[in-house]
N, C-alpha and C positions, 0 to 999 in steps of 0.2 A: 600723809601717806604717798609711798613712794613704790615704783614698780619692784625695787628690790626688797621691799619689806615682805616678809613672809607671816602667814597666819599663825599665831602662837596661842594654842588652847589654854596655856598655862595663865596666861595675863589676860584677864577680861574684866570688864565692866558691864554687869548685867542690870538692865534697866527696865522698869514697868510702872506703867500708870494706871490707876483706878480713876474713873472720870465720871461726869455727869450724863453721859451717853454714848450710843454706838456710833454716831457719826462723827468722824475726826474733823470735819469742817465746821462742827457747832459745839463739840464737847470742851468742858473746861476741866481742870485738873481738880481731883479730890485728895489723892495720895500720890506720892511720887517716890519710888525705892530706887536706890543706886547701891548695887553690892559690887565693891572691888575685891578681885581675887587675883592675887600675885604670887604664884607658887603656893606656899602653905599659909600665907597671910591673907586674911578676909577682913573686910571693913564694910559695916552695912550701915546704910543710912536711909530712913524713911521720913518723909516730910508730909504732914497733914496740911492742906489749903482749906480756906474759906473760900469756895469757888465765886463767890459773890452773886450767885444764883440759886434758886431753890434746886434742890438735889431731886430729881423726879424718883417717885416710889420705885419704878423699875430699875433704877441705879442702885438705889439703898438695898433692894432685895439682892442684889449681885454681890456687893461688897460691904454691905451692913452698916454703912455711915449715912445718918441722916443729917438734913441741914442744920438743925438744932445744935448737934455735935460738933460739926465743921464750923459753924459759927463761933461757938464758945471756945473751941480747943486749937482751931487751925490759924495757920500764919495768912497774911494777905496773899491772894492768889499770884499777884505780879513777882511777889518776893519768891515764892516757891518755883515759878516759870523760870526767873532769871537765875536761882540757884542751880537748879535743875540742868539748863543749858551751860552754864559755866562749869560744871562738875563734868559732864559729857565732854566739853572741849578740853577740858584738862586731862581727862582720861585719854583721850587721842593724843594729846602733846606728850604724855608719858608712855605711850606704846601701847595702850590696851586697845584690844577689839571690843566693840559694843555688841553686847549680846541683847538681842530684842525679839521676843516671840510674837511673830505677826508684826514685824517692824513697820510696815506701812501704816498701820493705824496710829501706833504710838508717835513715830517721828511726824507724821501728818499732823498730829494734834500740836506738837511744838511749833511746827511751821505755820500753822493757821493763827496760832496765838502769838508768834513772833516771827514776822516775815523775814528777820535777818538771820534766822536760825538755818544754816546749811549742813550738809553732811560731807564733813571734812577729814574722815577717819574711816577705818575698816568697821563695817556692820556684819554680824555674822546673825541670820534669823533662822533659827533651828526649825521652824515651821516649813520654810521654804526649801532648806537643804534637806531635811528627812523626806519630805514629798519627791524631790529629785533623785535621792539615793534608794528609795524604797517605793517606787511609783505604785506598784500593783498590790501593796499590802493591804488586807482587808481592814476595815474599822476606820473610826473617825480620826481626826487630826487635832481634837481640841487638846490643850495643854495636858490635862490630866490624862488623856487617852495615850498621848505619846509618852508621857512619863510612865505610864504603867507598861507600855512596850519596853522602853530602856530600863526598866527597873529602878526608876527614881521615884522616890517617896515626895508626894505632894499634900502636906497634911491639912492645909488651909487655902484651897483654890480661891482665887479672886482676893486675896490679901496680898497687896503689892510685893511685900518683901519675900512672901512664899513662892508668889510666881516668879519674881526674879530670880531666886536662888535655883528653884526648879529648872527654869531654862538655862541657867549656867551649867547646870549638872548634865542636863540633855545635850548641850553643846559640846560638853567634854566627852561624853559617852558617844555621840556621833563622830566625833574627831578621832577617836579610838577605832571605832567600827569601820571607819573609811579613811584610813590613813593618807589617802592621796590628797584629801583637803589640806592638810597640813604642808604639802609639797607645793601648794600654790602661792603665788604672792597675793596679798592683799588686793591689789588691783585685779588679778585673775579671778580671785573669789567674788569680788564685788560684781564683776562682769557675768560670771557664770550665775550668781543669784538674780540678777536681773533678767537674764535668759530664761532660767527655769521658771522664774515667776510668771513671764511673759507667755511662756508655752502653756503652762499650767492653767492661767487665766483665760488664754485663748480658746483652750478646748472646753473650759467650762462656758464661755460665752457661746460657742458652737452648739454645745449640748443643749443650752436653753433655747437656740434658734431653732434647733431641729424638733423641739417639742413645741413650737408655736409661741414661746414665751418671750417675745422680743422685748417686752418691758423689762424682764428680769435680765436679759441679755445687755441691755443697754447700761445697766448698773455696774457692770463688771469692769473694774478698773484693771488695766495690765501694767502699770507702771509699779516700780520699786526702786529704793526703798522709800521713796515719798509718792504720795498721791497727786498726779498731775491733773 
Protein backbone atom coordinates (compact mmCIF):
# COMPACT_ATOMS: atom_id res chain seq x y z
CA UNK A 1 0.00 0.00 0.00
CA UNK A 2 1.42 3.37 -1.03
CA UNK A 3 0.23 6.91 -0.51
CA UNK A 4 -0.44 7.20 -4.24
CA UNK A 5 -2.83 4.23 -4.31
CA UNK A 6 -6.47 5.28 -4.21
CA UNK A 7 -9.40 3.40 -2.76
CA UNK A 8 -11.10 1.46 -5.57
CA UNK A 9 -14.62 0.27 -4.61
CA UNK A 10 -14.75 -1.95 -7.72
CA UNK A 11 -11.89 -4.20 -6.51
CA UNK A 12 -12.68 -5.72 -3.14
CA UNK A 13 -11.93 -8.80 -1.08
CA UNK A 14 -14.73 -9.07 1.44
CA UNK A 15 -13.95 -11.14 4.52
CA UNK A 16 -16.03 -12.53 7.38
CA UNK A 17 -15.50 -15.04 10.17
CA UNK A 18 -17.97 -17.04 12.21
CA UNK A 19 -16.28 -18.17 15.39
CA UNK A 20 -16.57 -19.88 18.75
CA UNK A 21 -17.32 -16.70 20.68
CA UNK A 22 -17.49 -12.90 20.90
CA UNK A 23 -14.06 -12.26 22.45
CA UNK A 24 -11.48 -11.87 19.65
CA UNK A 25 -8.69 -12.72 22.08
CA UNK A 26 -10.06 -16.22 22.73
CA UNK A 27 -12.23 -17.04 19.69
CA UNK A 28 -11.35 -19.72 17.17
CA UNK A 29 -12.52 -19.95 13.57
CA UNK A 30 -15.59 -21.96 12.60
CA UNK A 31 -16.12 -20.60 9.09
CA UNK A 32 -14.07 -18.20 6.99
CA UNK A 33 -15.55 -16.50 3.93
CA UNK A 34 -13.52 -14.59 1.36
CA UNK A 35 -15.43 -12.99 -1.51
CA UNK A 36 -13.36 -11.49 -4.33
CA UNK A 37 -15.08 -8.84 -6.45
CA UNK A 38 -13.15 -7.29 -9.32
CA UNK A 39 -15.36 -5.38 -11.70
CA UNK A 40 -18.01 -7.83 -12.92
CA UNK A 41 -16.05 -10.89 -11.74
CA UNK A 42 -16.89 -12.49 -8.40
CA UNK A 43 -15.26 -15.48 -6.73
CA UNK A 44 -16.65 -16.96 -3.49
CA UNK A 45 -14.78 -19.11 -1.01
CA UNK A 46 -16.11 -20.35 2.32
CA UNK A 47 -14.07 -22.76 4.45
CA UNK A 48 -15.43 -24.75 7.38
CA UNK A 49 -12.97 -25.37 10.20
CA UNK A 50 -12.87 -27.83 13.04
CA UNK A 51 -11.90 -25.32 15.74
CA UNK A 52 -10.41 -28.05 17.89
CA UNK A 53 -12.55 -27.04 20.86
CA UNK A 54 -16.20 -27.34 21.77
CA UNK A 55 -18.38 -24.77 20.04
CA UNK A 56 -20.47 -23.17 22.80
CA UNK A 57 -24.24 -23.41 22.47
CA UNK A 58 -24.45 -19.62 22.31
CA UNK A 59 -22.18 -19.53 19.26
CA UNK A 60 -24.09 -22.36 17.58
CA UNK A 61 -27.31 -20.43 18.16
CA UNK A 62 -25.81 -17.56 16.16
CA UNK A 63 -24.28 -19.36 13.17
CA UNK A 64 -25.94 -22.77 13.33
CA UNK A 65 -22.79 -24.92 13.31
CA UNK A 66 -22.41 -27.56 16.00
CA UNK A 67 -19.25 -29.10 17.37
CA UNK A 68 -20.19 -32.49 15.88
CA UNK A 69 -20.78 -31.03 12.41
CA UNK A 70 -17.53 -29.06 12.45
CA UNK A 71 -15.56 -32.12 13.58
CA UNK A 72 -17.05 -34.30 10.86
CA UNK A 73 -16.91 -31.86 7.94
CA UNK A 74 -14.39 -29.17 8.86
CA UNK A 75 -10.76 -28.85 7.85
CA UNK A 76 -8.05 -28.61 10.53
CA UNK A 77 -8.19 -25.22 12.20
CA UNK A 78 -4.59 -24.26 11.50
CA UNK A 79 -5.03 -25.02 7.78
CA UNK A 80 -8.06 -22.75 7.59
CA UNK A 81 -6.25 -20.00 9.47
CA UNK A 82 -3.20 -20.23 7.20
CA UNK A 83 -5.27 -20.25 3.99
CA UNK A 84 -7.36 -17.30 5.18
CA UNK A 85 -4.29 -15.19 5.90
CA UNK A 86 -2.59 -16.25 2.66
CA UNK A 87 -5.62 -15.23 0.61
CA UNK A 88 -5.90 -11.89 2.38
CA UNK A 89 -2.25 -11.18 1.69
CA UNK A 90 -2.68 -12.23 -1.95
CA UNK A 91 -5.68 -9.92 -2.27
CA UNK A 92 -3.63 -6.98 -1.04
CA UNK A 93 -0.79 -7.89 -3.40
CA UNK A 94 -3.28 -7.86 -6.28
CA UNK A 95 -4.58 -4.41 -5.32
CA UNK A 96 -7.82 -5.31 -3.56
CA UNK A 97 -9.26 -3.42 -0.62
CA UNK A 98 -10.19 -5.73 2.25
CA UNK A 99 -13.81 -5.20 3.29
CA UNK A 100 -14.50 -6.23 6.88
CA UNK A 101 -17.59 -5.23 8.83
CA UNK A 102 -16.40 -4.49 12.38
CA UNK A 103 -12.83 -5.14 11.28
CA UNK A 104 -11.37 -4.91 14.77
CA UNK A 105 -13.06 -8.18 15.70
CA UNK A 106 -12.19 -10.36 12.70
CA UNK A 107 -8.67 -9.05 12.20
CA UNK A 108 -7.88 -9.32 15.91
CA UNK A 109 -9.01 -12.96 15.82
CA UNK A 110 -6.47 -13.59 13.05
CA UNK A 111 -3.72 -11.70 14.89
CA UNK A 112 -4.40 -13.57 18.14
CA UNK A 113 -4.31 -16.95 16.42
CA UNK A 114 -1.25 -16.04 14.33
CA UNK A 115 0.93 -13.27 15.82
CA UNK A 116 2.74 -12.93 12.47
CA UNK A 117 -0.41 -11.54 10.86
CA UNK A 118 -0.14 -7.84 10.12
CA UNK A 119 -2.34 -5.38 8.26
CA UNK A 120 -0.26 -4.71 5.16
CA UNK A 121 -2.93 -3.34 2.85
CA UNK A 122 -6.05 -1.19 2.76
CA UNK A 123 -9.07 -2.05 4.89
CA UNK A 124 -12.55 -0.58 4.50
CA UNK A 125 -14.79 -1.10 7.52
CA UNK A 126 -18.39 -0.24 6.58
CA UNK A 127 -19.36 -0.03 10.25
CA UNK A 128 -16.76 2.63 11.03
CA UNK A 129 -17.31 4.58 7.81
CA UNK A 130 -21.11 4.54 8.05
CA UNK A 131 -20.99 5.82 11.63
CA UNK A 132 -18.68 8.64 10.59
CA UNK A 133 -20.58 9.64 7.46
CA UNK A 134 -24.04 9.53 9.07
CA UNK A 135 -23.31 9.88 12.77
CA UNK A 136 -26.70 11.11 13.93
CA UNK A 137 -28.88 8.60 12.06
CA UNK A 138 -31.37 6.88 14.33
CA UNK A 139 -31.34 3.11 14.69
CA UNK A 140 -28.75 0.45 15.33
CA UNK A 141 -25.63 -0.32 13.36
CA UNK A 142 -25.70 -4.09 13.22
CA UNK A 143 -25.03 -5.42 9.73
CA UNK A 144 -28.68 -6.28 9.09
CA UNK A 145 -29.78 -2.79 10.16
CA UNK A 146 -27.19 -1.04 8.00
CA UNK A 147 -28.15 -3.31 5.08
CA UNK A 148 -31.76 -2.23 5.48
CA UNK A 149 -30.76 1.43 5.46
CA UNK A 150 -28.75 1.09 2.24
CA UNK A 151 -31.24 -1.22 0.53
CA UNK A 152 -28.97 -4.27 0.59
CA UNK A 153 -30.50 -7.74 0.87
CA UNK A 154 -29.16 -9.96 3.67
CA UNK A 155 -30.92 -13.29 3.39
CA UNK A 156 -29.03 -15.31 5.97
CA UNK A 157 -27.41 -13.17 8.66
CA UNK A 158 -24.51 -14.77 10.55
CA UNK A 159 -23.71 -17.08 7.67
CA UNK A 160 -20.17 -16.09 6.72
CA UNK A 161 -20.61 -15.82 2.95
CA UNK A 162 -23.92 -13.98 3.25
CA UNK A 163 -22.40 -11.50 5.70
CA UNK A 164 -19.30 -10.97 3.56
CA UNK A 165 -21.34 -10.37 0.40
CA UNK A 166 -23.64 -7.98 2.24
CA UNK A 167 -20.67 -6.07 3.68
CA UNK A 168 -19.21 -5.67 0.18
CA UNK A 169 -22.51 -4.37 -1.16
CA UNK A 170 -22.84 -1.94 1.74
CA UNK A 171 -19.28 -0.73 1.14
CA UNK A 172 -20.10 -0.11 -2.53
CA UNK A 173 -23.29 1.76 -1.59
CA UNK A 174 -21.42 3.90 0.94
CA UNK A 175 -18.77 4.75 -1.66
CA UNK A 176 -21.53 5.79 -4.07
CA UNK A 177 -23.29 7.87 -1.41
CA UNK A 178 -20.07 9.61 -0.33
CA UNK A 179 -17.85 9.98 -3.43
CA UNK A 180 -15.23 11.86 -1.43
CA UNK A 181 -14.15 8.45 -0.09
CA UNK A 182 -12.97 7.39 -3.54
CA UNK A 183 -10.89 10.57 -3.76
CA UNK A 184 -8.83 9.49 -0.77
CA UNK A 185 -5.64 7.53 -1.04
CA UNK A 186 -5.67 4.23 0.80
CA UNK A 187 -3.34 5.65 3.43
CA UNK A 188 -5.65 8.62 3.96
CA UNK A 189 -8.68 6.37 4.25
CA UNK A 190 -6.93 4.10 6.77
CA UNK A 191 -5.95 7.11 8.90
CA UNK A 192 -9.47 8.53 8.70
CA UNK A 193 -11.02 5.25 9.84
CA UNK A 194 -8.62 4.91 12.75
CA UNK A 195 -9.44 8.48 13.78
CA UNK A 196 -13.20 8.06 13.34
CA UNK A 197 -13.17 4.85 15.35
CA UNK A 198 -11.09 6.45 18.11
CA UNK A 199 -13.49 9.39 18.35
CA UNK A 200 -16.56 7.14 18.35
CA UNK A 201 -15.19 4.80 21.01
CA UNK A 202 -13.99 7.74 23.12
CA UNK A 203 -17.53 9.15 23.10
CA UNK A 204 -18.85 5.73 24.14
CA UNK A 205 -16.32 5.50 26.96
CA UNK A 206 -17.25 8.98 28.18
CA UNK A 207 -20.95 8.02 28.04
CA UNK A 208 -20.36 5.04 30.30
CA UNK A 209 -18.24 7.10 32.68
CA UNK A 210 -20.93 9.79 32.89
CA UNK A 211 -23.40 7.11 34.00
CA UNK A 212 -21.06 5.77 36.64
CA UNK A 213 -20.36 2.61 34.63
CA UNK A 214 -16.59 2.67 34.94
CA UNK A 215 -16.39 -1.10 34.52
CA UNK A 216 -18.02 -0.87 31.08
CA UNK A 217 -15.93 2.17 30.16
CA UNK A 218 -12.78 0.20 30.90
CA UNK A 219 -13.72 -2.44 28.32
CA UNK A 220 -14.02 0.04 25.42
CA UNK A 221 -11.08 -0.39 23.06
CA UNK A 222 -10.27 2.62 20.86
CA UNK A 223 -7.80 1.00 18.44
CA UNK A 224 -8.50 0.08 14.81
CA UNK A 225 -8.16 -2.09 12.71
CA UNK A 226 -6.53 -4.34 15.34
CA UNK A 227 -7.32 -4.42 19.03
CA UNK A 228 -4.27 -3.40 21.00
